[in-house]
ROBA-139061 format. One record per residue (C-alpha): x, y, z. Coordinates in steps of 0.05 Angstrom, whole numbers, padded with zeros to 5 digits, always signed. Layout:
BEGIN
XYZ...
This chain:
BEGIN
-00753-00614-00092-00684-00589-00109-00689-00525-00151-00621-00501-00145-00558-00507-00191-00490-00519-00165-00437-00474-00197-00361-00470-00192-00320-00402-00206-00246-00385-00198-00248-00323-00159-00240-00298-00088-00302-00310-00044-00314-00237-00028-00304-00213-00102-00351-00265-00128-00403-00256-00076-00404-00179-00085-00417-00187-00158-00474-00237-00144-00505-00187-00095-00500-00129-00144-00542-00176-00194-00590-00189-00140-00574-00267-00142-00591-00305-00082-00531-00357-00064-00532-00416-00019-00482-00468+00011-00417-00428-00005-00354-00466+00001-00277-00450-00017-00237-00501-00054-00169-00474-00066-00176-00418-00116-00251-00438-00130-00314-00416-00098-00370-00468-00101-00441-00442-00092-00515-00458-00108-00564-00409-00143-00634-00416-00162-00651-00448-00232-00676-00382-00254-00616-00346-00236-00565-00395-00271-00562-00355-00337-00550-00286-00299-00495-00318-00261-00459-00343-00324-00470-00268-00351-00434-00237-00296-00374-00283-00299-00370-00281-00374-00295-00263-00374-00245-00322-00387-00207-00310-00321-00268-00331-00279-00276-00396-00312-00352-00411-00287-00377-00482-00296-00439-00521-00274-00421-00576-00225-00490-00607-00213-00559-00591-00245-00623-00589-00204-00683-00638-00217-00741-00603-00249-00809-00624-00235-00871-00601-00275-00929-00567-00230-00970-00539-00287-01022-00594-00286-01027-00598-00216-01035-00521-00210-01094-00528-00261-01128-00587-00226-01122-00560-00158-01123-00483-00165-01164-00476-00103-01113-00517-00060-01056-00478-00091-01090-00410-00074-01100-00433-00003-01029-00458+00002-01002-00391-00026-01046-00353+00027-01017-00395+00079-00946-00383+00055-00957-00310+00050-00984-00308+00124-00923-00346+00146-00875-00303+00110-00906-00240+00140-00905-00274+00212-00830-00294+00203-00802-00233+00170-00759-00218+00232-00702-00252+00265-00719-00276+00336-00655-00320+00344-00586-00327+00316-00550-00396+00321-00481-00408+00300-00461-00480+00292-00411-00525+00257-00335-00538+00270-00322-00462+00271-00376-00449+00324-00312-00427+00366-00309-00366+00323-00384-00345+00342-00367-00276+00375-00333-00254+00311-00386-00286+00268-00444-00250+00311-00406-00182+00302-00405-00192+00226-00478-00214+00226-00495-00149+00267-00451-00107+00223-00488-00126+00162-00558-00112+00188-00586-00174+00222-00600-00180+00296-00652-00205+00345-00717-00171+00333-00694-00137+00267-00726-00153+00201-00690-00203+00158-00699-00158+00093-00646-00110+00124-00589-00163+00126-00535-00167+00072-00524-00240+00067-00473-00246+00009-00426-00194+00043-00433-00227+00111-00417-00297+00080-00357-00265+00045-00331-00237+00108-00344-00300+00150-00304-00341+00097-00249-00295+00102-00237-00311+00179-00180-00355+00197-00186-00430+00174-00259-00421+00153-00273-00461+00089-00352-00463+00085-00406-00415+00107-00477-00423+00096-00530-00374+00120-00605-00390+00124-00666-00370+00155-00709-00423+00187-00774-00390+00208-00754-00336+00254-00685-00366+00271-00623-00348+00230-00572-00404+00225-00502-00391+00210-00463-00461+00194-00389-00447+00193-00338-00503+00181-00258-00498+00189-00200-00533+00162-00202-00599+00200-00121-00593+00203-00128-00530+00247-00193-00545+00280-00180-00548+00357-00111-00524+00350-00122-00451+00351-00086-00409+00403-00135-00376+00450-00086-00326+00478-00079-00250+00455-00019-00232+00409+00035-00208+00453+00099-00168+00431+00164-00201+00442+00207-00140+00428+00210-00064+00442+00197-00018+00381+00149+00025+00343+00081-00009+00309+00088+00004+00233+00021-00038+00220-00032-00074+00256-00084-00116+00225-00136-00152+00272-00175-00205+00231-00207-00229+00297-00210-00197+00364-00189-00124+00374-00126-00086+00362-00095-00061+00428-00046-00009+00392-00045+00032+00330+00007+00048+00277+00061+00096+00307+00052+00069+00378+00114+00053+00418+00109-00018+00448+00152-00058+00500+00165-00133+00505+00104-00162+00539+00055-00109+00515-00013-00136+00483-00019-00123+00408-00085-00157+00395-00137-00175+00447-00174-00240+00449-00240-00203+00454-00287-00165+00412-00345-00116+00421-00420-00136+00404-00453-00070+00414-00431-00049+00486-00417-00119+00509-00345-00147+00511-00343-00217+00488-00283-00265+00490-00261-00293+00421-00203-00317+00383-00144-00269+00367-00121-00271+00296-00077-00223+00259-00011-00195+00254+00033-00137+00273+00097-00104+00242+00139-00071+00290+00205-00030+00275+00262-00049+00321+00332-00025+00333+00393-00070+00346+00466-00062+00359+00525-00114+00351+00599-00118+00344+00641-00158+00298+00717-00171+00306+00761-00172+00246+00838-00177+00240+00844-00123+00194+00794-00065+00166+00771-00082+00093+00712-00086+00046+00710-00162+00057+00713-00155+00132+00656-00101+00127+00612-00148+00084+00625-00203+00138+00607-00155+00194+00540-00138+00161+00526-00206+00145+00532-00224+00221+00472-00183+00235+00422-00218+00189+00366-00246+00236+00325-00302+00208+00271-00274+00165+00267-00205+00192+00277-00147+00145+00337-00101+00154+00312-00029+00139+00378+00006+00148+00446-00003+00181+00507+00036+00195+00576+00019+00228+00640+00050+00260+00705+00016+00265+00749+00017+00327+00821-00009+00332+00830-00064+00384+00880-00114+00408+00898-00161+00349+00854-00126+00296+00791-00080+00293+00721-00081+00323+00664-00063+00274+00604-00031+00315+00542-00041+00275+00474-00008+00286+00412-00028+00250+00337-00022+00242+00293-00084+00226+00223-00100+00215+00197-00155+00254+00127-00193+00243+00088-00223+00297+00027-00264+00279-00025-00309+00314-00078-00358+00289-00064-00343+00213-00060-00402+00169
């Protein structure tokens, strides 16, 4: 029997799931679709879900209502059977209150090391009680991983099953290498979504240095995984520009000659030296180079 209602809300996954967790509403089958988060809640929680997203900016709607069946007459006629069933369920719940195994499946299973790290961070683990696991926060964090479009976490008996699906356009095309610097400079910012940052802001790096490792830590164990994230590196450069004469227009052309693709020039200075047939502008500049890997 389907006793869940499917809802859609315009919100970030992490923001919506945080609100639902605070209201003690269980969610199932979360899926991102553009700016929408599609999810299911139990019938009894539908009105509560609408109440916490009552502001116009959220635009919450019902996608599919559940089928409701009446059990009142069955319960009245077979009270003994129901009582026995409830006793059996209570015993089964008590026996299966611990997680004995974690399985990561779906097209995003290649992200298993990072998914497991999130699961462990949020309180779950082999031989740990399921009650200590923060399911909504873990779901939101997994949905924030590169190319992930769907995540559902459910406990079947003593097995915690994490279904992770990724964008088919990117499936199988992820770069398995670490993020490597292609320039010399000083790290201004480093963000590792997956993997482990190899440097900190303020560190000096050389061309060829590793910025984000393709591995992560699960407890004390080092596990290979996808490297995903970005780094911003402050670099310096120097160039020369010849002009027939020194002028404002020549200086403008000299500065324009050092524009480098999409890099951001932070500051620049120049000096002018006479040379045969004109002048030579010597330009020194500082720019911010952004390097990324496995970010959609």
